[in-house]
C-alpha positions as CSV (number, residue, x, y, z in Angstrom):
1,M,21.9,9.3,-109.0
2,K,18.7,9.7,-111.1
3,T,18.0,6.0,-110.6
4,A,18.5,6.2,-106.8
5,I,16.2,9.2,-106.6
6,M,13.5,7.4,-108.6
7,L,13.7,4.4,-106.4
8,G,13.5,6.7,-103.3
9,I,10.4,8.3,-104.8
10,A,8.8,5.0,-105.5
11,G,9.4,4.1,-101.8
12,L,7.8,7.3,-100.7
13,L,4.7,6.6,-102.7
14,T,4.5,3.1,-101.4
15,M,5.1,4.0,-97.8
16,C,2.3,6.7,-97.9
17,G,-0.2,4.3,-99.5
18,A,-0.4,6.7,-102.4
19,H,0.0,6.5,-106.2
20,A,0.9,8.9,-109.0
21,A,-2.0,9.9,-111.3
22,A,-0.1,8.5,-114.2
23,G,-0.3,5.0,-112.7
24,E,-4.1,4.9,-112.5
25,A,-6.1,2.9,-115.0
26,A,-7.3,5.1,-117.9
27,D,-11.0,4.3,-117.2
28,T,-10.8,5.1,-113.5
29,P,-13.6,7.7,-112.8
30,R,-12.3,10.9,-111.3
31,T,-14.0,14.0,-110.1
32,A,-12.3,17.1,-111.5
33,R,-11.1,19.3,-108.7
34,M,-8.7,22.3,-108.5
35,G,-5.1,22.3,-107.2
36,I,-3.0,25.3,-106.4
37,N,0.7,26.2,-106.1
38,L,1.5,28.2,-102.9
39,A,3.8,31.2,-102.9
40,G,7.1,30.9,-101.1
41,P,7.9,32.4,-97.7
42,A,9.4,35.9,-98.0
43,D,9.0,39.2,-96.2
44,W,7.6,40.8,-99.4
45,N,5.0,38.0,-99.9
46,A,1.5,39.5,-100.1
47,E,0.1,36.4,-98.4
48,L,0.8,35.9,-94.7
49,P,0.3,32.2,-93.9
50,F,1.7,32.3,-90.4
51,V,0.6,34.3,-87.4
52,D,4.3,34.5,-86.4
53,V,5.5,36.9,-89.1
54,F,9.2,36.2,-88.2
55,R,8.8,32.9,-90.0
56,Q,8.9,34.9,-93.3
57,S,11.5,37.4,-92.2
58,R,14.4,38.3,-94.5
59,P,17.8,36.7,-93.7
60,W,19.8,38.9,-91.4
61,I,21.4,41.9,-93.0
62,S,24.7,43.1,-91.6
63,Q,24.7,46.9,-90.9
64,R,27.5,49.2,-89.8
65,E,26.7,52.5,-88.0
66,G,27.0,55.4,-90.5
67,A,27.6,53.2,-93.5
68,A,25.5,52.4,-96.5
69,W,22.7,49.8,-96.3
70,G,24.1,46.2,-95.8
71,A,27.7,47.4,-95.6
72,G,28.5,45.6,-92.3
73,P,31.0,42.7,-92.0
74,Q,30.0,39.1,-92.6
75,L,27.8,38.0,-89.8
76,D,28.7,35.2,-87.4
77,L,25.7,32.9,-87.5
78,D,25.0,29.6,-85.8
79,E,23.8,26.5,-87.7
80,L,20.2,27.7,-87.4
81,G,20.8,31.2,-88.7
82,W,20.9,33.1,-85.4
83,V,23.5,35.8,-84.9
84,Q,26.1,34.7,-82.4
85,L,28.4,37.8,-82.3
86,L,28.3,41.4,-83.5
87,A,31.4,43.4,-84.4
88,A,31.9,46.8,-82.7
89,G,29.8,49.5,-84.2
90,C,27.6,47.0,-86.1
91,Y,24.2,45.5,-85.8
92,A,22.0,43.0,-87.7
93,E,18.6,43.8,-89.2
94,T,15.8,41.7,-90.6
95,M,12.8,43.0,-92.6
96,L,9.2,42.1,-91.8
97,C,5.9,42.6,-93.8
98,T,7.5,44.7,-96.6
99,V,4.8,43.8,-99.2
100,G,3.5,47.4,-99.3
101,K,1.5,49.9,-97.4
102,G,-1.8,48.6,-95.9
103,H,-1.1,44.9,-96.6
104,Y,-0.6,43.5,-93.1
105,P,-2.5,43.8,-89.8
106,G,-1.8,46.9,-87.8
107,G,-1.5,47.0,-84.0
108,R,0.7,45.6,-81.3
109,Y,3.0,42.7,-82.2
110,L,4.4,40.5,-79.4
111,V,8.1,39.8,-79.8
112,L,9.5,36.9,-77.8
113,Y,13.1,35.7,-77.8
114,E,15.6,33.6,-75.8
115,G,19.1,34.6,-74.9
116,E,20.6,37.9,-73.8
117,G,20.7,41.0,-75.9
118,R,18.8,44.0,-77.2
119,L,16.3,44.3,-80.0
120,E,15.0,47.5,-81.5
121,A,12.4,48.2,-84.2
122,R,12.7,50.4,-87.3
123,N,9.5,52.1,-88.8
124,A,7.5,50.8,-85.8
125,E,7.3,51.8,-82.1
126,V,8.5,49.8,-79.1
127,R,5.7,50.2,-76.6
128,E,6.8,47.7,-73.9
129,R,10.0,46.0,-73.0
130,G,10.9,43.2,-70.6
131,P,13.3,40.2,-70.3
132,G,12.9,38.2,-73.5
133,R,10.0,40.2,-74.8
134,L,9.0,43.4,-76.6
135,V,5.7,44.9,-77.7
136,V,6.0,46.7,-81.0
137,E,3.2,48.8,-82.5
138,A,3.3,48.7,-86.3
139,D,1.2,50.8,-88.7
140,P,0.7,49.3,-92.2
141,A,0.1,52.8,-93.6
142,R,3.8,53.4,-93.0
143,G,4.9,50.4,-95.0
144,G,7.0,47.5,-93.8
145,W,9.1,47.4,-90.7
146,S,12.2,45.6,-89.3
147,L,13.8,44.3,-86.2
148,Q,17.3,45.2,-85.4
149,L,19.6,43.2,-83.2
150,R,21.7,45.8,-81.5
151,A,23.5,43.6,-78.9
152,T,23.8,39.9,-78.2
153,H,25.7,37.9,-75.6
154,P,28.3,35.6,-77.2
155,S,27.7,32.8,-74.7
156,N,23.9,33.2,-74.7
157,H,23.1,34.8,-78.0
158,V,19.6,36.0,-78.9
159,R,17.6,33.3,-80.7
160,N,14.2,31.8,-81.2
161,I,12.7,35.2,-82.0
162,R,8.9,35.1,-82.6
163,V,6.8,38.0,-83.7
164,T,3.1,37.3,-83.2
165,M,0.4,39.3,-85.0
166,P,-2.1,41.2,-82.8
167,G,-4.8,38.9,-81.4
168,F,-2.8,35.6,-81.6
169,E,-0.7,35.9,-78.5
170,A,-2.3,33.0,-76.8
171,T,-2.7,30.6,-79.7
172,W,0.3,31.0,-82.0
173,E,2.1,27.9,-80.7
174,Q,-0.9,25.6,-81.2
175,D,-2.3,27.2,-84.3
176,P,0.6,28.6,-86.4
177,F,-1.5,29.2,-89.6
178,H,-3.5,32.4,-90.0
179,P,-7.2,31.5,-90.2
180,A,-7.7,33.7,-93.3
181,F,-4.9,31.7,-95.0
182,L,-6.6,28.4,-94.2
183,A,-10.0,29.7,-95.3
184,R,-8.6,30.9,-98.6
185,W,-7.3,27.5,-99.6
186,R,-9.7,25.2,-98.0
187,G,-11.6,23.2,-100.6
188,F,-8.6,22.8,-103.0
189,A,-7.9,19.2,-103.8
190,C,-4.1,19.4,-104.0
191,I,-1.5,21.8,-102.8
192,R,1.8,22.1,-104.7
193,F,4.8,23.2,-102.8
194,M,7.4,24.2,-105.4
195,D,7.9,27.7,-104.1
196,W,6.8,26.9,-100.5
197,M,9.8,24.5,-100.3
198,H,12.1,26.9,-102.2
199,T,12.8,24.1,-104.6
200,N,14.2,26.2,-107.5
201,G,17.9,26.8,-106.8
202,S,17.7,24.8,-103.6
203,E,21.0,24.0,-101.9
204,V,19.6,21.2,-99.8
205,R,21.5,18.0,-100.3
206,T,21.1,16.0,-97.1
207,W,18.4,15.6,-94.4
208,A,20.6,17.7,-92.1
209,D,20.3,20.6,-94.6
210,R,16.5,20.7,-94.5
211,P,14.6,23.6,-92.9
212,T,13.3,22.9,-89.4
213,L,11.0,24.6,-87.0
214,R,14.2,25.8,-85.1
215,H,15.7,27.7,-88.0
216,A,15.7,31.5,-87.8
217,T,13.5,31.9,-90.9
218,F,11.8,29.9,-93.7
219,S,12.8,32.5,-96.3
220,C,16.2,30.7,-96.8
221,R,15.3,27.1,-97.4
222,G,11.6,27.0,-97.4
223,V,9.0,25.9,-94.9
224,A,9.7,23.0,-92.5
225,L,8.2,19.7,-93.6
226,E,6.4,19.3,-90.3
227,W,4.2,22.3,-91.0
228,T,3.8,21.5,-94.7
229,I,2.3,18.1,-93.7
230,E,0.2,19.8,-91.0
231,L,-1.2,22.3,-93.5
232,C,-2.4,19.4,-95.7
233,N,-4.0,17.7,-92.8
234,R,-5.8,20.8,-91.7
235,L,-7.0,21.6,-95.3
236,G,-7.9,18.0,-96.2
237,A,-5.7,18.4,-99.3
238,D,-3.3,16.1,-101.1
239,P,0.3,17.3,-101.0
240,W,2.4,17.7,-104.1
241,F,6.0,17.7,-102.9
242,C,8.9,19.0,-105.0
243,M,12.2,17.3,-104.3
244,P,15.4,19.4,-104.2
245,H,17.4,18.5,-107.3
246,M,20.6,17.7,-105.3
247,A,18.8,15.6,-102.5
248,D,20.6,12.4,-101.7
249,D,18.9,9.0,-101.1
250,N,18.8,9.4,-97.3
251,Y,17.0,12.7,-97.7
252,V,14.3,11.1,-99.8
253,R,13.9,8.1,-97.4
254,S,13.8,10.4,-94.3
255,F,11.3,12.6,-96.1
256,A,9.2,9.6,-96.8
257,V,9.3,8.4,-93.2
258,M,8.1,11.8,-91.8
259,V,5.3,11.9,-94.4
260,K,4.2,8.4,-93.5
261,E,4.3,9.2,-89.8
262,R,2.4,12.5,-89.9
263,L,0.2,12.7,-93.0
264,D,-3.4,11.7,-92.8
265,P,-3.3,8.2,-94.4
266,S,-6.4,8.9,-96.5
267,R,-4.4,11.6,-98.5
268,R,-2.8,10.9,-101.9
269,V,0.8,12.0,-102.3
270,Y,2.3,13.5,-105.5
271,V,6.0,13.8,-105.9
272,E,7.9,16.0,-108.4
273,Y,11.6,15.6,-109.0
274,S,14.2,16.9,-111.4
275,N,15.7,14.9,-114.2
């Protein structure tokens, strides 16, 4: 398996027109520049890279009315992590922006979703409600807040929830990254994605296991490769990808194809893999 992964990595580097630093001639002149390892997506992350804060939401917590925290039955989730069915007297809850008081933008968050059901907010106020949408006012002085799924239709369950920060209601689809996040890391030569990809302890084995833009949250499997590549393109930074230790050959090949198709061809690619 190790040999197969090494061959896959070699193919990745070749396809992207890149080379590992160790393969350069010793006398090749280089300009020393700084790289950085990004934090992983989580509701308690002090950094908010996405204007849609649901991308970092906690995996759904099963709650039972009148019971202790998290004491509900096992949730019935679809393949993307959306709740398909709720047991009687139970609901599902997900945490948002829990890093601490004062560490996220206050104001009115636009909540959009598909399907039929009812969403409520905890530690924040629902100001408007309509089909497939809520407006929730959150105050960072009160600490983090959560969304609760109180009802969902079994044949048209609530899904594709988006929670957009104040001021980004018209641009979140075209510009998913918060401008302050981009400004903070612009100028770095290389971005390492160990935590961003949730590499440590990853359960990803096949290409079908990878996180996608359709999954409920990035906090389970890491950020989708599409946005990882897009971030490097926007920052003009070289990517340092970290392969899941159980990834099979097809995962590596498919990863390489997407990188080749989407990454700025002037960028250099670094790949880290487990022995």
